[in-house]
N, C-alpha and C positions, 0 to 999 in steps of 0.2 A: 503492502500497501505506502501511497505517496504521503511525504511528511508533509505535517498539515504545517503551512504558515502563520507565521506570527507579524506581526508592527509594532514598531516605540516610535517617540519623537526622534526625526531623522534617519531612520533608518527603516529596509524594509527586509525583515529576513525569512530565514526557513532554518528551523527548529528540528531537529531529532523528532522521527517518529516516537509514539511511548513503548518504547521498547523496553528502557532501563538503561539503553547503550549511549553515552557522550560521543558527539561528532562535530564537529567543527561547521559553525553557522555557513551558509556561504555571502558571498561578500555582500554590502550593504549599501544601499542609492539613497544619499542627500536628496532629499526632492528640492525642486527650485525656490518654491519659500523660506525654506531655512540653510539655501548656500548661504555665504561669502561673498558679496559681491565683488571684492577684492582679489578674490581669490579665483572668479571665474567656475565656470560648468565645469562641476568637478565630477557630476552623474556619470559619464561619458566609461570613468573607470571602478569607478565604485570605490568607499572605504569599510576596509574590514571591521567587522562589530568586535567589542574587545570580546576577552577569552581571561578565564581563571589561569589556563596555562601563558598567557603575556606577562611582561613584569609588571609589576604593581608601576599605578601613576598619579596615584592620590592614594594619601593616608585612611583615610576611610572611606567605605562603602556603607550605606544602608538600605539592606534590602526592605521592603515595603510589601507583603502578598495580600491582596485586596480581592473581597467579592463581592459586590453590591454593599461597597463599603460607602458608598455619594453622603450619608447622614452623618459619619461615623469619622472620618479622616482627615476631614480638615483641619479639624483642632487640632491633631498628634501632629500636623505636618508641620501647622507653623509653631509649633511647639520646637517639633524638631528642627525648624529652619531657625527661629530663636539661637535653641542653643547652639550649632555649628557657627555661625553669624557671628556669637560673641564671642564666643575661643578661636577664633582665625582661624578654624578648621581648613586643610585644602581636602574635601569631599565631596561624592556624587550618593545621590541618592535615586534608588531606583524601584519604583512602584510596580509590580506585577501585577496586573487584574487578569484573576483566573476566569474570565470567560463571565465578566459583568452583565446582567441585561440592564442595570441603571445607567447612571451616568460617572458609574469612577473615572473612566477613561479620560471622560471631557474635563473632568474638574483638574484631575491631577495634566492632563495639559496644558491646562491654565498656568501651571506653575513651573509652566518646564518653560512655556513661553514668557515669563515674567523673570526666572532666574537664569536660562538658556539650557540647551539641550546636550552642555560639556559639563553641568553639576546639577540635573534633574531632568533625570530617561523614565518615560513611559513605555513599559510591552507588553501588549494585550495577547492574550492568548484567545485563539480562538475557540477552542473548547476549553470547557470546565477540567482542570486536571486534579483539582484537591490541595491545600494549602503544602502540605510537602513539593508536590508538582512545581507551585510558582514560585517555593521560596528556592529548591534547586536552579529553574532558570537564572532565576537572577543572579544566584551564585555565580552560575559557571563562566556569566559574562559580567563580571563587575572588575574595578579595575585598581582597590583598595586594596593599602599593604594590613588596614584589618578588615571585618566586615561582620557587620551586625546585623543581626535578624529581630525582626523589630515589627507588634502586631501593630494591624492600621487604626486600631480603635484607644491610642494613646492609653490603656490600663497601668503601662508604666511609666515615671517619670523619666523623660530624656535627661536628668541629673546626674542619673544614675547610671549614666553612661561614663563619666570622672573615676567610679570605681572600679569599674570593665576595666576599663584602659590601664587602670595604672595596674592591676590583678595581672594583665595578661603580661604584661612589657617586666613585669615578677619573675612567673611561671616560667615566659617560653624558650624551648631549649635552645641552648645557642649552638648548637651543628644542625636539626634539623628544622627549625625554626616554628616545629610544631606547639599549641598551645589552644587550650580552649576555656573559655569564660561565662559560666550557666548563671545568669541571674535566676533570683529564687523566691520562692512566698510559702517556703514551708516555717519561718520562722510566724506567720500569720497564721498556718494553718489551725493552732486551736481557738481564734477568736474567732473563723471562721467557721469550724463546727458548729461554735454555739448558733451561727445564726442558718445555717442550712438545715435543710430539709433533711430526717431521718436517713431516706432514702438515698440517697447523695453523700450521706457519709460515708453507709455503708460499702457506695460504688467505690467512693474516693479511696476507702482503705484499700479494700478490696483489690484498686487497681495499682494502688502502690507497692499492694503485698507480689503480685504477681513481676509486677518494674524487675524488682528485688529479687526476685528468685529465678529469673527464665532473663533478664537482659541487664541491667545496668545497676551496678550496687557499692558504687561513689559517689551519684549524684542523686540527691532524696526531690528534686522536685526538677524533673524532667521534661515536663510540656510548660513552663514558662516561654513565652516568645518572644523571650530578650536575651539573645546570645551571642555572643563575641567569639569569633574565630580570626588565625594568623590566614592571610593569603596561603603558607602550604598546609597547612590543617586541611582548610575550606575545598583546595583544590583536587588533595586524597577522599576526603568523607563525600561531598557534592557530587565527585566524577562517577564515585561508588552506590549513592544510592538509589535500592529500588522500589523502597514505600514512599505512594504519591500522595497521599491519604492521611489516618488520621494516628499512627504511630510513624510516623517517619521521624521527630524528634527522639525519639529513647532508639531508632538503628544507627541513626549518625552518633547516639556518646556510645551504641552497643560497639561500634565497630574504633570509635575512638579510645575505650576500652581495650580492644583487643592489642589493638597495634602500641600499647603506651604511650597514649600521646599526654601531656601534663592539663590536669582540669581542676577548675576551681569551683567552686559555688559561692555565690555572693547577695546578701539578700540586699534586697529593692523594694522600692514601695509601690505598691499596686493597689490597684481600686476596681471591683465590679463594674462594667461599662455596659447600661441598659442597649437592647438591639443582637443579645448573642442570636447566633443561628442551630445553638449546638443542642440535638435533642439528645439528655443524657443517657436514658433504655437505650435508643439506638446505638449511641456512642459509645456506650459501655459494652455492647457486644461485641462490634467492631474492633476496638479496641484491644479484650481481651483475643479476639481471633486473628488480630495484626501480630499478637507478642507471641503469640506462640508461632505464625509462619515463622519473626524473624527465628526464634530459637532453633528451630527446625532446620531451616533455608542454610544459615552459615553454620549449622554446627556437622551436617551431612554436604557440604561442598557443592549444594544448590547453586549460593550464592558466594563469590570468591571475593576477595579483596585485593585488587591492586595497590598493594601500598606505596609503589614505586610513583603509581599515576604519570608517567614518562610525559612530556611536552609531546604534547600532536603537533606533525609540520603543520600549517598553515596551507589549504588549496590555495592557488596559483589563481 
């Protein structure tokens, strides 16, 4: 089957089909209305879309998966931009619209036009792949030395990134460059349990037990949508990611543990934002299934980790 097309501001791309294998995207063409008139018409030759296998060209990439988030994403974007500009960081933001049916893409494009496509990029997936698929596509085409996965709802304060950046520089392996810092809500668990309905508490504790017994043992909160990766770690983990939906976070951290990557969990400020699309019972069943899949497929060798993640040669 032909690979589905993807669009981003300033680029027309072809991404890999949903086979779980990474492929170098085709050359991208800059539309006429986005070209720099001083540089002339660049559309004849095209411009290669950035790849995680290229050398980093900015300090920080923010990867923001979004599905029907026009009601919630703007508050998060404003907070993130204010934070990044205030600290004068050399950054890029990538909003990955996971096949939304609302105006998420158009809203994000307005920010891209304001800040410029070099600073703010929008990648729209033709079909919904799931949060894991959206994060994977953003990670595989980011330019940052450090890459932050952050949810579009703004549940985590962007100022907590200060703590994550400090921690990742402390634990970054001097030879391999690997390192992961995970934002954690574990310190809020008792308070959340008091407010949460009884059946949700049972499901939460059951899920945590399954994660610990089947997959990840060193991280208490695997599901917080605020995770920071070095470029070297992101390159290996997201090129090898198999799950596209519910438990992709767990598979990422499971692979990191298997490869002995340095990891640290940092407490972050978090608040529940209205408008969640999560169906609790359905999610619990699917996540339980995915945990078993992770354990079985990696144990029997059906899913293998290419720990070298050798740099692919770009297509001419």
